[in-house]
N, C-alpha and C positions, 0 to 999 in steps of 0.2 A: 137679558136674552135668559141670564139666570146661571150662564156657565161663564168659569174663571179657567182658560189655559193654561193657568200658572197651577191647579191642581192636578192637572193631566200631569206639567212634566216635574212636579214634588213627587207624586206617586213613582212616575219613573225613574226617579234619582234611588228612593227608597226601596223599589227593585229591584236596583243593583247591587246595593248594599244589599241583599237578603239574596241576590243570586250567588255575588261574590261567596259569601260567607258560606251556600250552600256548597261549592265548591271548592273551599280552602276548609272547612271546619273552623275557621279562624275565629273562638269567641273572643278573644282577649282585644281583638281588632277593632269588636264591634262597641266597644265600653267608649273608646273616641267618638264616637257620635252621640251620645246620651244630649250633652247640651245643644246640639245642631238640632237635632230631632225635638225637644222641648221649646228652644225657640223657634222652629218650624212651624210648630201646631199654634204655638202661640198667635205668630204672627198671621198663619191664614185665617185662624177665629176674629183677630181683632182686627183685620182688613177688610173680611169678605163677611157680607151678612148673611150667613149659612144656616140654612134650616130644611126641615125633610122636604120641603115641597119644592126646595130648587131641582133642576135639570140636572146640577151636577153631584146632587146628596151624596148619591152610592160613591161617586170617586173621591168625596170627602171621607166617608166611610172606612175605605179601605187604604185610605192614606193613614188616620189616626192607628187603625189596627195594624197596619204593616210596621208603623212606629213603632206600637207597643210590642209586637214582633220582634223587633232589633235588639232592643230591651231583654227581653226575656230570652232571645237566642244566646245571649252573652252569657249564662248559665250563671250568673253572681244573685246573690240576695238582693243588692240593690237594683240590677240589673229588673229585677221582680217587683220590688217596690216601687219603682218610677215605673214600670208599666204601669199600675195599677192606679198610682196618681196620673199619670197621664190619661186613661181612660174613664177615671173618674171624671176629669176638667172638662177632655174635651169629645168624647162621645156621649150623643144623646141617647134618651132612654128609649129601646125596643128599635136598632138600630134595622135596616131591611135587609142589609148584604148579607150574606150566609159566613163570609170572614170575618164580619165586626158582630155579629151574633156569635158566633164560637169565642170571640176573645173578649165582649163583653160579659156572658155565662162562664167564661174560666176564671174573668176577674171575681165574681160573686162562689168561685170553689177554692180560690185561695186566699189565706189567711194571714197576712203578716208577712209575706214571702215565703211561707211554707204552705204545701198543698195540706188544705184543710177538709175539703168536701170533693164530691163527687161530680161537680156539674152541674148541679140538678138548680132549677128553682124552687121555691118555697112550696112547703108542700111536698117533696122528694120527687117534681115533677120534671122530667129531663125536659132543657128547653129546643127550640125550633135547630139552632146553630149546633147545638152537640148532638140534635137525634141524626143531623145530617152528616156530621165526622164519624158518626159512629157506624151510618149504615155505608159511606163511604171507605171506612178500614176495614168492613167488613168483606165488602167484596175484592178487595185488595187481598184479603187473607191477611191482615196486619191486627186485626183483634185477638 
């Protein structure tokens, strides 16, 4: 039927890691998850025949982008570099979920683990994920 319950369970686990980080701000504690996150993404991709047409494609996009966020949230150059590699390896072009779009566009805006761009697509156009993020931040007064 095109759905894999394991994706939902993996997503819940990664969400719990991110939630614990939000509550504790323990950046160093996130580093211990890097290897497991890379193995998780490799195993999911290796065992499931994932593509955008599957019913659970959005869950997969969220899983990969959340895994990427764990790495970036560590605040380390290694975390950013590994996040970029993870997205390049496991996230397909033009993801459909806003979270995955933002992560993908942030990847384009980063160069060698450091800020190097403005989150824009070729030609200076802001992608849909970044546009949604900026609109959301503007509503809450965070821009």
